[in-house]
Structures are given as C-alpha cells and as structure tokens.
C-alpha positions as CSV (number, residue, x, y, z in Angstrom):
1,M,115.9,152.6,76.0
2,V,115.0,153.7,72.4
3,R,115.1,150.0,71.3
4,L,112.7,149.0,74.1
5,A,110.2,151.8,73.1
6,A,110.5,150.8,69.4
7,A,109.9,147.1,70.3
8,L,106.8,148.0,72.3
9,V,105.4,150.1,69.5
10,G,106.1,147.2,67.1
11,L,104.3,144.7,69.3
12,A,101.3,147.0,69.7
13,L,101.0,147.4,65.9
14,A,101.3,143.7,65.4
15,A,98.6,142.9,67.9
16,C,96.0,145.1,66.0
17,S,93.6,143.7,63.5
18,P,93.0,145.5,60.2
19,N,90.0,147.3,61.6
20,G,92.0,148.9,64.3
21,T,90.9,146.8,67.2
22,S,93.3,144.4,68.9
23,A,92.9,140.7,68.3
24,Q,91.8,140.3,72.0
25,E,89.1,142.9,71.5
26,A,87.9,141.3,68.2
27,N,87.8,137.8,69.8
28,P,87.5,138.2,73.5
29,A,88.0,135.1,75.6
30,P,84.9,134.1,77.6
31,A,85.1,135.5,81.1
32,P,85.6,132.8,83.7
33,V,82.6,132.3,86.0
34,A,83.6,132.7,89.7
35,E,81.9,130.4,92.2
36,N,80.1,133.2,93.9
37,S,79.5,135.1,90.7
38,D,76.4,136.9,89.6
39,Y,76.2,134.6,86.6
40,S,75.5,130.9,86.2
41,E,77.7,128.3,84.5
42,A,75.5,128.8,81.4
43,G,76.3,132.5,81.5
44,L,72.9,133.7,82.6
45,R,72.5,136.4,85.3
46,L,71.5,135.0,88.7
47,I,68.8,136.7,90.7
48,D,66.8,135.7,93.8
49,V,63.1,134.7,93.4
50,T,61.0,134.1,96.5
51,I,57.6,132.4,96.5
52,V,55.5,133.3,99.5
53,S,53.0,130.5,100.4
54,G,51.1,131.5,103.5
55,D,53.7,132.1,106.2
56,T,56.4,130.2,104.3
57,R,59.0,131.8,102.1
58,H,60.7,129.6,99.4
59,L,63.9,131.2,98.1
60,F,65.3,130.1,94.8
61,T,68.7,131.1,93.1
62,T,67.4,131.8,89.7
63,E,68.8,132.1,86.2
64,L,67.3,135.1,84.4
65,A,66.5,134.3,80.7
66,A,66.1,137.9,79.6
67,S,66.8,137.9,75.9
68,Q,64.8,136.1,73.2
69,E,67.7,133.7,72.5
70,E,68.0,132.8,76.2
71,Q,64.2,132.3,76.5
72,A,64.2,130.1,73.4
73,K,66.9,127.9,74.8
74,G,65.6,127.8,78.4
75,M,66.3,124.5,80.1
76,M,67.0,122.6,76.9
77,F,69.6,119.9,77.2
78,R,70.0,120.3,81.0
79,N,70.1,117.1,83.0
80,E,69.8,118.5,86.6
81,M,68.2,121.3,88.6
82,G,68.5,121.7,92.4
83,D,65.6,122.1,94.7
84,D,66.7,125.7,95.4
85,E,67.2,126.6,91.7
86,G,64.9,128.0,89.0
87,M,64.8,129.9,85.7
88,L,62.7,133.1,85.2
89,F,61.4,134.1,81.8
90,P,60.1,137.7,82.1
91,S,57.8,139.2,79.6
92,Y,58.4,142.6,78.0
93,S,54.7,143.4,78.7
94,P,51.8,141.4,80.2
95,Q,50.7,138.7,77.7
96,F,49.4,135.2,77.4
97,R,52.4,132.8,77.5
98,S,52.8,129.2,76.3
99,F,55.8,126.8,76.8
100,W,56.8,123.5,75.6
101,M,59.6,121.0,76.6
102,K,61.4,120.4,73.3
103,N,64.9,119.0,73.9
104,T,64.3,119.3,77.7
105,P,65.1,116.1,79.5
106,L,64.0,117.3,83.0
107,P,60.4,117.3,84.2
108,L,59.6,120.9,85.3
109,D,56.9,122.8,87.1
110,I,56.0,125.7,84.8
111,I,54.7,128.5,87.0
112,F,52.8,131.4,85.3
113,I,53.0,134.7,87.1
114,G,50.2,137.3,86.6
115,P,50.6,141.1,86.6
116,N,50.0,141.3,90.3
117,K,53.0,138.9,90.8
118,R,50.7,136.1,91.9
119,I,50.7,132.6,90.5
120,T,47.9,132.2,88.0
121,N,48.5,128.5,87.3
122,I,51.1,125.8,87.5
123,E,51.5,123.3,84.7
124,A,53.6,120.1,84.5
125,G,56.3,120.2,81.9
126,V,56.7,116.7,80.5
127,P,60.2,115.9,79.3
128,Y,60.7,116.3,75.5
129,S,57.0,117.1,75.0
130,L,56.1,119.3,72.0
131,E,52.6,120.0,73.5
132,S,52.3,123.5,74.8
133,V,51.2,124.5,78.3
134,T,49.7,127.9,78.5
135,S,48.9,130.6,81.1
136,R,45.4,131.1,82.3
137,G,45.6,134.8,81.9
138,M,48.1,137.6,81.2
139,S,51.6,136.8,82.5
140,I,54.5,139.1,83.4
141,A,56.8,136.1,83.8
142,V,57.1,132.4,83.8
143,F,59.1,130.6,86.5
144,E,60.5,127.0,86.1
145,I,61.5,124.7,89.0
146,R,62.1,121.0,89.3
147,G,59.0,119.0,88.4
148,G,56.8,118.1,91.4
149,L,58.5,120.6,93.7
150,S,55.5,122.9,93.8
151,E,53.3,120.2,95.2
152,E,56.1,119.1,97.7
153,L,56.5,122.7,99.0
154,G,52.8,123.6,98.9
155,I,53.2,126.2,96.2
156,A,49.9,127.0,94.6
157,P,48.0,129.5,92.4
158,G,47.5,132.7,94.3
159,D,50.9,132.6,96.0
160,L,53.0,135.7,95.7
161,V,56.3,135.7,93.7
162,E,58.9,138.2,94.6
163,F,61.7,139.2,92.2
164,E,63.5,142.2,90.9
165,I,64.7,142.4,87.3
166,P,68.0,144.3,87.1
167,E,67.6,147.6,85.2
168,D,70.5,146.6,82.9
169,A,68.9,143.3,81.9
170,G,67.6,144.7,78.7
171,L,63.9,144.5,79.4
C-alpha cells in the first residue's frame, strides 16, 4: 500500500511543469465539439437570430463573432453556408460599420442592424473583394447570411432582427 501511494505521488510530481501546473493544464487539448453543442465546428458560440419580415419569421442558427479576433476572421476561407445559418458581429457600442470580403470565397448578404434592432441596409458581399460596404447609419451589429438569400426570403430594410447576446460573451 505504501509503494502504491509513493508511486502515485511520483506520477503526480512528474506530470507537473516547472511552473507548478500540470502539462495538461499548460497545454489543454481542444474540447471536442458535440453535434448538439452550443459551439460551431469553428469554435464560435451558437445563438439564434430571427428576422421578422411582416408576418414571417426567419430563424437562423448563428455563429457569434464576439472578440476582435473572431470578427477579423469572420467568414474567411469558408466554402459553404446553409440557408438557415448566419454569423453575427455585435458592436461594443453603436457605430458606423464597414466590411470587406478579403479571403472570403462565398457571396454573402451583409445586413446592418441599427440601434432599434431594425435592418438599416443590406449590401452584397462580393467574394474576395477588398472594397468596403458600409452601414447607412449607426449599427449595433452586422449579420451575414448566404448571398442572395435576403431577396429570396423577402428580407428588407426596416425588418426586425431578434437576438440575445449571452452575458458571458465578453461584450
């Protein structure tokens, strides 16, 4: 029994790095993403975003790009987006926003959302374009969906966008 206890203490000491944290704590393995997880394959938190167009509600499972790094990467290098998927870029405070499509192979509808959670304007994001598209007023968020989907669904300026940013999202 004493030998077992000594072996366990030895293993515990060997597993610690010089700064006192275990090797696993110092270099944690990425957590696997479950199929019904609250996070996307890209590691972004998933939230629901609903656009209300007249009597019609359009629900999107949406990746939340909350940090500056996540917002800078956005949809870069992505080759597909479903018709019920989107990405939301919230602002820390209402501001004029501008977006470009650098390294983005997908055409996107870039939807600017005003402080009243209504769409101010929708701009076409042209794949790989370095030309900026801008909001036509102060925005609290920008929402991206597959290019052309706004027109197909009848989504237009003035429509209401419903979403909740989790309190622990860092905004």
